[in-house]
Every structure is written in C-alpha cells, then in structure tokens.
N, C-alpha and C positions, 0 to 999 in steps of 0.2 A: 504493500500500500504505500503510494507516494504522498507525502504531506501536500496539502493544497497550495502552500506558497510556492512549491516547485512547479505548479502548473500541471498540465495534463500528462499523462504517461509519455505521450508522443513528444511533447515539448522537452520534458525531461531527459528521455533517452537521446534525442538528437543534440541537445545542448550538452548533455554529459559527453557524448561521443565527440563532438567538436572540440570541446575543452580538452579532453584527454589527447586528442591529436595534436592540438596546440602545445600542450605541456610537453608531449614527446618530442616535437620539433625544437622546443626550447632547450631541452637537456641535449638533444642530438647535435644542435649546431654549436653549442658551447663546448661539447666533448671535442668536436672537430676543429673548431676555430680557436678555442682557448689557448692551447700551446703555441700555435702558429702566429696568433695575432698578439700575444703577450708583449713581445719587444716592440711592436708597432704601437700598441698602447701606451707603453712607457715613453716612447719617442714623441708620440703626439701631445704628451703633457708638458713638454718642453716649450718655452717662449720661442717665438718664430725665429729670432736671431740664433739661438742656440740649436734649435732644430736644423736650420741651414748649415751651420758650421760643424756640428758634432754628429750629424747622422747621414747616411747614404740614401735615405728614403726621398722620394719624389716630393718636390715643393708643392705646397697646396695654396688655394686661393682663399685667403681669409675673408675677403669681402662677402663671399656668399654664405658664410657661416653665421653672419649676424652677431658675432662675438660669443654668444653663449653656446653656439653649435660648432665652433672651430675645431674642437676635438673630434666631432663626428666627420666633419669635411676631410680632415687630416686622414682619418682611418679609411674612409671610403675611397679617397684618392688612391691610396696604396692598394686597396682591395680591387679596384677597377684596373689598376695598372697590371696586377698580376693576371687578371682575367684577360686582358688585352694580350699579354706576352705569352699566354697559354693557348695557342691556336692549334686546332679549331675548337678544342673543349671549352674555352672560355665564352666564345661567342655563341656556342650551342646552347649552353646553360643559361646565359643571359638572355638570348633571345627566347629560351623556353619560358622564362619568367615573364617577359613582356607580353609574350602570347597568351599565357595563362591569365595574365592580369587584365585583359581586354574586358571580358564580361564583368569582372569584379569592379574595375574602375567606374563603369557605368552604373553598376548596382549600388555601390557605396554612395555615389552622389544623388541618385534618385531616391533611394530609400531613406536618406537622411531628411528628405523635404516632403516625404508623403504624409498626407494628412493622417493624424492619429499616431505617428511614430513617436516613441519616447525612449530615453535611456541613451546610452553611449553612441548608438548609431546616428544620432542627431548632431554629433559633433566631429565632422570628418577631419577638420585641421588637427584636433588633438589626436585622433586615431592615426592620421597620416604621419605625425611626428613619431608616434609609438612604432609604425611600420619602419620608419627609418632607422630608429634606434635599435629595435629588436629583431627586426626582420618581418616581412609580410606574412611569411609562412607560420610564424608564430602567433602574431597578434590577430590575424584574420580568424583563425578557427578558435583562438583562446578568448577573444574579446568580442570581435565584430559579430560573428555568427551566433553565438549564444544570446547576444544582445538584440540581434534580429529576431530570433526565435520567440523571445519574451517581450520585445518592444516594437515589433513591426506594425506600421500603419495599415489601414485597410481603406483609405479614402483616395481622393484625388491627387495628382501630381501635376504641377504647372509644366506646360510644354517647354517653356524657356529653361527649366532646370534639366529636362531630359536631354536637351541639345546641348547644353553646357557641359553636361557630364561627358558627352563624347568628345567635345573640344578639348577637354582637360587631359585627354590621353595623349594628344599630339606633342606637347613639349618633352615628355619622357622619351617618346619614340625618336624625335629629332636629336635629342641630346645623346641617346644610346648609339644612333648612326655615327654621330661626331666622335664619340669615345672609341669606337672601333674602326675608324677610318682616318682620323686626323693625326698628325705627327704629336706623339706623347711628349716631345720637348717643347712644344709650343704653348702659348698662353691659351689658345682656343681650347686645347684639350684640357688643360688644367683647370680652367673655369667650368667648362662643360661637366667635367667629372664631379666637381665640387657642387654644382647645382644639382646634378643627378642624384647624388648621395646626401645632400643637404637638406635643410629645412624649407627651402624656397618652394618646391613642388607641393608640399603640404598646404601651404598657405594660398595656393590656387584656388582652394574651396571658398576663400573669402569672396570670390566673384559671384556666389550664390546667396550672399547675405541678404541682398535686396529682394530676392525671390519671395514670393507669397503664394501660399496654397489657395486655389480658388475658393471663395467664401460662400458661394450659394449652394454648394453641394447638390448640384443638378446632374441630371444624367448625362448632359452634354460635356459637362466638366470631366466626369469620369471617363467618358469615351474618349475625348480629346487627349487627356492626360496619358491614358493607357495607349492609345495610338502612337503618341509621340515617344513613349517609353519603348514600345515594340520597335518603332523605326530607329531609335537610338541604338538598341541592340543590334538590329539588322545592319546598321551602318558599320559596326566593327567586324562583321563577318568577312567582307572582302579582304580587309586589313589582316585578319587572322589567317586567311586562306594563303594570302600572298607570302606572309612571314613563314607560315608552316611549310609552304613548297621550297622556300629558301633553306629552311632547317633540314628538310628531307634530302635536298641536294647536296647540301654540305656533308650530312652524315653518310650517305650513300657513296659520295666520291671519296670519302675518307676511309670509311670502314666497311664499305660494301653493304651486304645485308646481314652482316653478323652482329647480332644484338649482344653477344657476349663481349665483343670487342668495344662496342660503344659503352656498355656498362663498365667494363674496366677502365676505360678512359675518363668517364665522368664521375666514377664512384670508387671502384676498388682501389685503383692507384692514382686517383686524382689529388691535386693539391688542395689546401683548405679552402681557397676561394671557389674553386670549381665544385667541390663536394657541398659546400654551403649552398650554392646556387641550385645544385641538383635537388637538395631537400626542398628549397624554396619552390622550385617548379612543381614538383610532385604533390607536396602538401597543398599548395595554393590550388591547383586544379581539383584535388580530391575535396577540399573545403567547398569550392564552388559546386561541385557535383552534390556534395551532401546537402547544401541549401536547395538545390533542385529536387532532390529526393524527398526533402521535408515538405515541398509543395505538392508533388505528385511522383509516386513511385515509378510510374511508367515513363515519364519525362526523364527522370534520373537514369533509368536504363538506357533511354534513347541517347542522353548526353555521353554516357560511357561508350556505347557502341559507335556512335559518330566520331568520337575524339580521334581514333586512329586514322580516320579517312579525312576529316576536315581539319584536324588539329584541335587542341584543347580549347583554345579560345573561341574559334569560329563555331565549333559544335556546341559549346554551352551558350554562347550568345544566341544562336539560332534557335535553340530550345527554349531559353528564357523569353525570346521574342513571341514564341507561340503561347508559352504559359501566360504572358501578359495579355494577349489578345483573348484567350479563353477567360481570364479573370475579369477583363472588361466587359465581356458578354454577360457573364453571371451577375456582376455588379449593376450593370445597366438594367438587367431584367428585374433585379430586386428593387432598384430605385424606381422603376416604371410601376411596379406594383404598389408601391407605398405612396405614390402621388394621388 
C-alpha cells in the first residue's frame, strides 16, 4: 500500500524508477570522472594568472563564466578539448547527447509553462544550471522527470512558448559544430567551449519570462497550444534524422558494423570524457522514453522500436508529437462537453 502523499501507484513507480536511474548515473559518472578530473579540478581553483603560468591546461574564457561559474567554464573547456582530441569517439558521444536532447529541450521549455504545472519543472533556468553542474543524465531523471510526474500541467500552452522552445535548441547545436571544427588554439573555440559548458545557455530560458498561458481556458486555446507543441516536436525530427545519419556514417566508416568495436571505443577502453558522455547519451534517451511510457505504454514501445531506425532524438520527438495531438483531441472533447 502506497501512502497517499506519494501519489498513485503508477506515479510512484515511474518516479522512483526515474530517480533510481538518475542516482545510478550520478554514482557512475563520479566513479568514472572523479580520478581523471581531480587534477583539473584543482587547477581550475587557481587564479587565472597562476592557472596560465603553472599549468599546461587550455586557457578558458572567464567572460562567459559570469564570475561565479568560472570554475565550471574552466572544467568544461578541458572536458571538451579531450573530446575534440579523441576522434571519432568524442564527436560520436557528444553528437549522441545533442541528438538525444532534442525532444527533451522542447519538452522542458513547453512543460514549464503549461497551465497547471507546479514544482521544479516550472524553473528551467535553475534546472539548466544543475544540468551544467552535474550532467543532464543525472538531473533529468533525478529531478525533472519525477517533478513532471507529480507536477505536470494539464491545460493550455501558448504557441509562442512552443516555438521558442525549438529556437532554444539552435545555439547549442551551432556551438557544438564550432567546438568540433574550429582551431582549438583560437579564441573562437575557447569562447564557444566556455559558452557551451557554462551558465549562458541555461539563461536562454529567460526569453520565456514574458510568456503567458492563455487565460480564457477555451477549446481553441487547448487546440492551438497543442498543435503548436506538436509542430515544435516535429520541427526537431529532420534535425535529429540528419544528425543521426551523420552519426551512423561516422560509426560505420570507422568500426564497420561491429557493435563490440564501437562499444569498446566509447565505453570499455574509453577515456573519462568519452565514457561520461556515453552515460549521458544512453540515460537521457532512456529517461525521455520513460516519460513517454508514463503517458502511454504503446507510445513508449513505439519510441524504443523507432530509435534504431530514426535515431533517439527524431524517434522520440515524432512519438511525442503524436501524443500531443491525441491529448489535444481528448482535452478539446472534454472542454466541448463542459461548455
């Protein structure tokens, strides 16, 4: 018997499963990255002048750390440099996270402003900073998904929020391309790496502060918001397909069709940065799938089955778009009956 304050059995089981997955990811990434990152962590504590003179690490851009996050920018700069220098494993696992994050980026922005939402999901800036500090594979299942399960809204979403949520994906993608193509000795690379791993991306959510949920609770508001949300998810599908095609091309041209060779490169014998991102990719994808399973079991199965074909990002976005359309139809039907 589950106490009432823990919600329904379904809520509790999904939330507990998600929390457990996030806790496992936290332990695992620290187990992997702790020993390797310890000297970097010590070096990043030094004043910038001492850092330049007494270490061989790559210089970092203090301007994008806003003072309080310079330590994080320093660490992420070294992290991204190792990924860049570990080719092709580095670009494979970083690309995997970017692809897997496509549906979640939309989801997080949209659900934060859905009518009736409450709890941590309503504060994407705070959660975004936590993603940067602890890793998205840790905080998404550990905090975001349980918060969504217990605090999700069931009302309308503004069309503006849905479209802005898609636009917010683009900076990370552009910065990622720069970090894996630009000269690592140049200021463009250094600044881009700092922004990509620093607090700046989290503050993009401030662009939705002025957004307001439709106030008249009409059937039209529900339908328009859900249509916009569905289109937002669908807009990420071609991006996910193209990125996944590039991923498959790189993998096949390097390892052929040997899954064991790929796994050996990105996990068994991978360096700390690559192994860290392998966990990020897999856990983030599983957490998004878990959210879909929570909504509808058949949709979750569909997302799992389509992922090897379309890629984890495109498959989950496609299924989420369909779920939103079905939800809109059901809500509009209820609203019509109550008029």
